[in-house]
C-alpha positions as CSV (number, residue, x, y, z in Angstrom):
1,M,-8.4,-23.9,3.4
2,R,-10.0,-20.5,4.8
3,H,-8.9,-21.2,8.2
4,A,-5.8,-21.8,7.5
5,F,-5.4,-18.3,5.3
6,R,-6.5,-16.1,7.8
7,S,-4.3,-18.1,10.7
8,V,-1.2,-17.2,8.5
9,R,-2.3,-13.7,7.6
10,A,-2.7,-13.2,11.4
11,A,0.9,-14.6,12.0
12,T,2.3,-12.5,9.8
13,R,1.0,-9.6,10.8
14,T,2.1,-10.2,14.5
15,S,5.4,-11.1,12.7
16,L,5.6,-8.0,10.8
17,G,4.5,-5.8,13.6
18,L,7.0,-7.1,16.0
19,V,10.2,-6.8,13.3
20,A,8.7,-3.0,12.8
21,L,8.9,-2.2,16.4
22,L,12.2,-3.5,17.3
23,A,14.0,-2.5,14.5
24,V,13.6,1.3,14.6
25,G,14.2,1.5,17.7
26,A,18.3,1.4,16.4
27,C,16.9,4.5,14.1
28,A,17.0,6.6,17.3
29,K,21.0,6.0,18.3
30,K,22.1,9.4,16.6
31,D,19.3,11.5,17.4
32,T,20.5,12.2,21.1
33,G,23.6,14.6,19.1
34,A,21.0,16.7,17.5
35,T,21.5,20.4,18.4
36,D,18.3,22.8,19.5
37,S,18.1,24.1,16.1
38,A,18.0,20.4,14.7
39,R,15.5,20.1,17.8
40,A,13.4,22.9,16.6
41,A,13.1,22.1,13.3
42,D,11.8,18.5,14.6
43,S,9.2,20.2,16.8
44,A,8.0,22.3,13.9
45,A,7.7,19.0,11.5
46,A,6.0,17.3,14.1
47,A,3.1,19.9,14.4
48,T,2.6,19.5,10.6
49,P,0.4,16.7,9.6
50,A,2.1,14.1,7.8
51,P,1.5,12.4,4.7
52,A,-0.2,9.1,5.0
53,S,3.1,7.6,3.3
54,A,5.5,8.9,5.9
55,P,6.8,6.2,8.6
56,A,6.2,6.8,11.9
57,P,8.3,8.0,13.8
58,A,11.3,5.7,16.0
59,P,10.9,5.2,19.4
60,A,13.5,6.2,21.9
61,T,16.2,3.7,21.8
62,L,16.3,0.5,23.9
63,N,18.7,0.5,26.9
64,D,20.7,-3.1,28.0
65,A,17.2,-2.8,30.9
66,Q,14.8,-2.5,28.3
67,I,16.5,-5.0,26.2
68,A,16.4,-7.8,28.8
69,H,12.8,-7.3,29.5
70,V,11.7,-8.0,25.4
71,A,14.3,-10.9,26.0
72,V,12.2,-12.4,28.8
73,T,8.7,-11.1,27.4
74,A,9.7,-12.9,24.3
75,N,10.7,-16.0,25.9
76,S,7.9,-16.5,28.5
77,I,5.0,-15.6,25.6
78,D,6.6,-18.6,23.8
79,S,6.9,-21.0,26.6
80,T,3.2,-19.9,27.6
81,A,2.2,-21.1,23.5
82,G,4.1,-24.3,23.8
83,A,2.1,-25.5,27.3
84,L,-0.8,-24.5,25.3
85,A,0.1,-26.6,22.2
86,K,1.4,-29.6,24.8
87,Q,-2.0,-29.5,26.1
88,K,-4.2,-29.2,22.8
89,G,-2.2,-30.3,20.2
90,A,-3.8,-32.8,18.2
91,S,-1.0,-34.2,16.4
92,K,2.1,-35.5,18.0
93,A,4.8,-33.6,16.2
94,V,3.0,-30.1,17.4
95,K,2.5,-31.6,21.3
96,D,6.4,-32.5,21.0
97,F,7.3,-29.1,19.7
98,G,4.8,-27.3,22.1
99,Q,7.2,-29.1,24.9
100,T,10.4,-28.0,23.2
101,M,9.5,-24.7,23.4
102,V,8.6,-24.8,27.2
103,T,11.8,-26.3,28.1
104,D,14.4,-24.4,25.3
105,H,12.6,-21.2,26.3
106,G,12.2,-21.7,30.1
107,K,16.0,-22.3,30.1
108,V,16.8,-19.1,28.2
109,N,14.8,-17.1,30.7
110,K,16.6,-18.4,33.6
111,Q,19.9,-17.8,32.3
112,A,18.6,-13.9,31.6
113,V,17.5,-13.4,34.9
114,A,20.8,-15.4,36.3
115,L,22.1,-12.5,34.4
116,A,20.3,-9.3,35.3
117,T,20.7,-10.5,38.6
118,K,24.8,-10.6,38.8
119,L,25.0,-7.4,36.4
120,K,22.2,-5.7,38.8
121,L,20.3,-5.0,35.7
122,T,16.3,-4.9,36.5
123,P,14.4,-5.9,33.2
124,E,12.5,-2.4,32.5
125,D,9.5,-2.4,30.7
126,N,8.7,-0.5,27.7
127,D,6.7,-0.3,24.7
128,V,8.2,-3.3,22.9
129,S,7.8,-5.3,25.4
130,K,4.3,-4.1,26.1
131,S,3.3,-4.3,22.4
132,L,4.8,-8.1,22.7
133,K,2.2,-8.8,25.1
134,S,-0.8,-7.6,24.0
135,A,-0.2,-9.7,20.7
136,A,0.6,-12.5,22.6
137,D,-2.6,-12.2,24.4
138,S,-4.7,-11.6,21.5
139,N,-2.7,-15.1,19.8
140,M,-3.8,-17.2,23.1
141,T,-7.5,-15.9,22.7
142,T,-7.6,-17.2,19.4
143,L,-6.1,-19.9,19.9
144,Q,-7.7,-20.9,22.8
145,G,-11.2,-21.0,20.5
146,K,-9.6,-23.5,18.5
147,T,-9.2,-27.5,18.5
148,G,-7.9,-30.1,16.5
149,A,-6.1,-29.9,13.3
150,A,-7.3,-26.0,13.2
151,F,-5.3,-25.2,16.4
152,D,-2.5,-27.1,15.5
153,S,-2.5,-25.4,11.7
154,A,-2.7,-21.8,14.0
155,Y,-0.3,-22.8,16.5
156,I,2.5,-23.4,14.0
157,D,1.8,-21.0,11.4
158,H,2.1,-18.1,14.1
159,E,5.5,-20.0,15.3
160,V,7.1,-19.8,12.0
161,A,6.0,-16.0,11.8
162,Y,7.1,-15.4,15.5
163,H,10.4,-17.0,15.6
164,Q,11.2,-15.0,12.1
165,A,10.2,-12.1,13.7
166,V,12.6,-12.6,16.9
167,L,15.7,-14.0,14.9
168,D,15.1,-10.9,12.6
169,A,15.3,-8.9,16.0
170,L,18.2,-10.3,17.4
171,D,20.3,-9.4,14.2
172,K,18.9,-6.0,13.7
173,T,18.4,-4.6,16.7
174,L,18.7,-6.6,20.2
175,I,22.4,-7.9,19.5
176,P,23.6,-4.8,17.9
177,G,22.1,-2.3,20.3
178,A,23.1,-4.0,23.7
179,Q,26.1,-2.0,25.3
180,N,26.8,-4.9,28.0
181,A,29.2,-7.4,27.0
182,E,27.7,-10.1,28.6
183,L,24.1,-9.5,27.7
184,K,24.9,-9.2,24.3
185,D,26.9,-12.7,24.6
186,L,23.8,-14.6,25.8
187,L,21.6,-13.1,22.9
188,T,24.5,-13.9,20.7
189,K,24.3,-17.3,22.1
190,V,20.7,-18.0,21.7
191,R,20.5,-16.7,18.1
192,P,21.4,-20.7,17.1
193,A,18.5,-21.9,18.9
194,V,16.1,-19.1,17.8
195,A,17.4,-20.3,14.6
196,A,16.4,-24.0,15.0
197,H,13.4,-23.5,16.1
198,L,12.1,-22.1,13.1
199,D,13.7,-24.4,11.2
200,R,11.7,-27.3,13.0
201,A,8.8,-25.0,12.9
202,K,8.6,-25.1,8.8
203,Q,9.3,-29.2,9.1
204,V,6.4,-29.2,11.3
205,Q,3.8,-26.8,9.5
206,A,5.3,-28.5,6.2
207,G,3.9,-31.9,7.5
208,L,0.3,-30.5,8.5
209,G,0.5,-29.3,5.3
210,K,0.6,-33.1,3.9
211,K,-2.4,-34.2,5.4
C-alpha cells in the first residue's frame, strides 16, 4: 500500500506541474500591449522580494512552433512509457494499454510532423517541453526500478494523472492558444482520443485495485 500511495503522490505532482506550466502560458497573452510605464513598474516589482504566497511569474506565451513541440514531446513521452509497459507489465490489461499508447500516440506524432512539414513550421523547444522531458525521465527511472504488480500500479497511476493533465492543457492552453487553423484543428481532433485514454486508464487502475 505504501508503494501505491507514493506512486499516486508522484503522479499527482507531475500532473499538477504540467497543468501549471501549460496553463500559465495563456496568462501572458495580454502583456504585449503594456506601456513603458507599466514595464517600468513591473521591473520595480520584480526587484522587490515577493511574499511566499505570491504566484510564480507567467512564462512567455507559447507560439505555434512551441505548441507543436509540446504536442510532439507529450506524444513521444507516452509512446516510450507504453513500450516499457508492454515489455514489463505483469497484467494483460497493462500490457494492452501500453500497446495502445504506442500505436495511438505514434499515429498522432506522424500527423503532427506531417502538418508541421506542410506548414513549414519547425517545432521549437521551450520550457514546457523541457519540463515534460525532465519529468518523463524521472518517471522512467522510477518505473525501471519496479517489477510485477508494483510496476503495473506505478505505471497506470501515472497514466491517469498524465492524461488528465494533457486533457486540461489541451482545453486551457494548447487549443485556445494555437493561431494556425490547421494546428488548432489537429489538437481539437486529438482531444477525444486523450479523453478516451484517460477513461481506459481509470478502468485499468480500478481493475488492478480489485486484485
